[in-house]
Structure formats: structure tokens, C-alpha cells
C-alpha positions in Angstrom: 15.4 -33.8 74.0 15.2 -36.9 76.2 14.5 -39.0 73.3 18.0 -38.5 72.4 21.5 -39.5 73.8 22.6 -36.7 75.4 26.1 -37.9 75.7 26.5 -38.2 71.6 25.0 -34.8 71.5 27.6 -33.6 74.0 30.2 -35.4 72.2 29.2 -33.7 68.9 28.8 -29.8 70.3 32.5 -30.1 71.9 33.8 -31.5 68.6 31.7 -28.2 67.0 33.2 -25.9 69.2 36.8 -26.3 67.6 35.1 -24.4 64.8 35.2 -21.5 66.7 38.8 -21.6 68.8 40.7 -19.0 69.3 43.3 -17.8 72.0 44.0 -21.4 71.9 41.5 -22.4 74.7 38.6 -20.5 73.8 35.5 -21.1 71.8 32.2 -18.8 71.3 28.9 -19.5 73.3 26.8 -20.6 70.5 25.4 -23.7 71.8 22.4 -24.6 73.9 22.5 -24.0 77.4 22.0 -27.3 78.5 24.6 -28.7 76.6 27.2 -26.1 77.7 26.1 -27.1 81.3 26.7 -30.9 81.0 30.1 -30.1 79.1 31.0 -27.8 82.2 29.7 -30.8 84.7 31.6 -33.3 82.8 35.0 -31.1 83.2 35.5 -29.9 79.8 34.8 -26.4 79.7 34.8 -23.9 83.0 31.3 -22.7 84.2 30.0 -20.9 80.9 27.8 -18.9 83.4 29.4 -15.6 83.3 29.7 -12.6 81.2 32.1 -13.8 78.4 30.9 -14.1 74.8 33.1 -17.2 74.8 34.0 -20.8 76.5 37.2 -21.7 78.0 38.0 -25.4 77.8 40.1 -27.4 80.4 43.2 -29.1 79.5 41.4 -32.6 78.9 38.3 -30.8 77.1 40.3 -29.0 74.7 42.2 -32.7 74.1 38.7 -33.9 73.9 37.3 -31.7 71.3 40.1 -32.5 68.8 39.6 -36.0 69.0 35.8 -36.0 69.1 36.3 -33.6 66.0 38.7 -36.1 63.9 36.3 -38.7 64.8 33.1 -37.3 63.9 33.8 -34.9 61.1 37.5 -36.3 59.9 38.3 -38.0 56.6 38.4 -41.5 56.4 40.6 -41.4 53.2 42.0 -38.1 52.5 41.8 -36.9 49.1 45.3 -37.4 47.2 44.9 -33.5 45.4 
């Protein structure tokens, strides 16, 4: 993975966690542990190394996740339908 921009990967993984958001601030674990550890080190999620099957966003992480999701997956020109 050294040939990839890890910050961009972290951004997209944080955005994709929006797809499994539940209980307002939790998302299912399902991504590479190295990436989850980097998200933890950046202060965007609580420590993922626990028995829970989901991670907890920090307030900053939840805000960033929503922003990154809109940035990477939002529609630039929503349909009029």
C-alpha cells in the first residue's frame, strides 16, 4: 500500500463509513485494520481494537465523514426528477 496516497484512502474510508452509520455515531467495522488505526490516530474514531463489531466516531470524525462523503460521492448537479 506504500504506492498509494494514504491520506486519500483514509478520507474515502471515513466517507464510506457513512453507509453503515447507526445509533447516530457508530459504523460497522469492515475495513483494513491499518486504515482504521490511522483514522484513530487522526482522532476521527475511537480505538477500533475492541470486541465491538462497530467503531464509534468522534464528533470531529462524524463531521469529517459527512463532509468527505459529500465531497467524493455527492452529486454536483442533482437531477430534477
